[in-house]
PAPA-266031 format. One record per residue: residue in one letter; x, y, z of N, C-alpha, C, O in turn. Coordinates in steps of 0.001 Angstrom, whole numbers, plus 500000, padded with zeros to 6 digits. Atoms other than C-alpha are relative to their C-alpha. Example, Ala and Ser with C-alpha at 12.3 -4.5 7.8 and 13.67 -1.06 7.14 Angstrom:
// PAPA-266031
A500890498810500000512300495500507800500900501200500000501936501181500665
S499180498810499940513670498940507140499230501090500730499739502198500899
// end
This chain:
// PAPA-266031
M499560498621499939472549634268652559500950500331498847500846501401498248
A499028499749501073475394633937650020499299500217498666499716501068497879
K500714499844501272472918633550647153499369501381499884499327501953498794
K500590498660500029471202636815648129501062501059499733500821502021499005
V498903499055500211474534638636648243500434499971498543500609501020497922
I499586500133501398475555637281644843498940500588499077499276501286498120
A501081499463500833472133638133643361500001501523500011499779502154498977
F499942498539499910472443641711644628501121500550499122500895501446498309
F498861499497500773475913642226643141499829499720498514500231500529497677
Q500225500307501409474928640507639916499058501031499383499318501531498289
G500931498982500501471984642870639479500658501360499891500428502089498926
F499290498729500006474166645848640342500946500089498804500951501088498084
V499034500010501105476875644885637833499274499990498652499701500669497719
L500774499992501250474297644131635125499484501409499697499480501842498545
G500455498621500190472896647621635664501105500903499483500855501785498661
L498863499209500473476356649102635147500356499693498551500910500540497850
M499617500433501345476779647159631907498975500352498925499209500099497743
V501069499709500959473574648371630261500490500833498824500036500633497698
D499531499142501092475437650978628231500944499281499038501406499884498070
Q499119500767500886477556648221626630499233499140498988499838498339498276
T500789500850500886474682646672624663500283500259498515499948499420497679
E499607499764501389475957648291621447501234499185499623501454498889498448
N498755500719500245479240646396621825499934498520500344500666497717499765
Y500012501359499466478289643186623641498599499393500035497595500094500165
I501183500776499667475673640485623890500203499600501456501147498877501774
I499841500227498567475166640316627653499006498930500446497801499061500234
T500865501054499475473825637133629244500310499783501471501394500103501957
S499878500154498559473272636209632846499487498638500439498461498163499951
N500411501278499387473078632938634832499574498948498987498431498491499001
R500311501003500996473229630515631976500834498755500217501903498800500825
E499253501257500002474307626909631689500936500061498807500488500258497678
S499037499863501087477502626938629647500420498664499399501127498639498392
G499539501305500447477963623199629192501075499473500924501226498261501078
F498960500382499048480831623191631689499576500329501429500198499874502389
G500465499554498693478908624738634555499245501293499817498916501673498693
R500734498738500084477144627966635372500954501173500161501958501093500868
Y499268498747499816478490631472635048498989501055500389497792500886500157
D500925498951499578477020634661636446499686500973498868498518501271498622
I500210499036501085477506637089633548501048499758498917502212499495499220
T499021499967501087479117636970630118499736501206499116498598501643498944
L500075498950501002479849639744627684500689499445498754501902499237498738
E499482500537501262480272638421624156500031501135498978498991501722498682
P499931498886500947481546640986621646499141499738498763499175498651498186
I500806500110501218479125641613618802500919499923498789500718499097497899
D499002500010501078482056642394616484501196499174500467502060499671501189
K498947500909499530484344639427617012501364500294499375502364499704499784
T498726499633500618487041640980614795500670501174500720501834501472500454
N499463498853499276487534643962617138500802499509501203500230499083502207
E499121500504498934490522643029619301499965500874501252500457500458502301
K500102499121498836489815645984621629498844499607500921498751500099502045
L501148500431499194486641644283622887500117498500500272499641497688499477
P499849501429499688487534640983624581498690499408500511497824500133500999
G501098500689499340484987638388625638500282499959501491501432499840501912
I499826499933498547484384638513629380499031499038500676497850498994500331
V500829500866499167483088635912631855500163500478501439501286500626501923
I499956499533498613482187637094635358499362498944500894498247498486500649
E500479500966499006481798634703638277500135500651501365501240501007501776
F499968499424498656480857636090641691500229498887501016499670497797500888
K499700500978498954482198634273644748499830500636501369500061501832501547
V500069499612498598481557634487648474500922499061500756500952497861500484
I499077500833499226484154633254650952499230498906500723498264499179501435
N500545501147499279483277629771652207500857499836501256501964499301501195
Q499192499951498778484429630113655802500364498619500533501271498501501356
R499625501357499591484484626336656295501203499492499225501919498610499701
K498911500479500850487008625897653474501109501023499805502251500655499529
E499039498953500339488749629261653081500121500995501156499143501306501835
N499746499063498904490337631677655534500242501429499538500330502340500361
S499679498661500484491010634649653270499477500178498579499081499220497915
L500381499692501375490116636370650035500930499305499016500489498828497970
E499031500642500884493293634975648498499673498513499803499785497990498694
E500371501422500109492191631394649275498739499830499157498625498870498395
T501223500064500805488763632088647760500315500192498527499782499481497675
V499592499763501388490355633479644598500730498782499447500493498382498307
A499282501201500444492686630469644397499024498865499713499190498139498733
A501006501049500222489698628128644727499204500277498722498901499357497963
A500736499635501212487832630032642007500841499741498751500335499204497765
L499117500238501150490824629907639643500181498507499744500225498072498593
K499884501450500152491225626185640300498750499429499334498840498555498472
Q501260500450500602487545625669639442499964500337498508499553499512497691
I499979499588501400487959627625636200500941499113499190500597498667498095
E499024500841500709491066625643635225499481498578499834499662497983498772
E500520501363500091489390622302635985498867499890498995498725498864498330
K501131500023500935486316623220633926500409500436498610499653500293497649
N499415499548501256488532624650631186499093500998499319499420501494498241
// end
């Protein structure tokens, strides 16, 4: 069920980002070498400081491990820090 929820939101967010193709290279569900990410926006003009690179990771609360949104966010941040 969680994979279907994530797939829905990923498709929705990708649809919202379509108008950013002039500014960003948009990729979805790729192997990054450190793990998988859901969406990245890589600025085409890397010298433009107003357009940061963006990595988006969708998460669903794991009710066996987490009791709140805050715990899920903490787990996600820990995963990001460990994968650097």
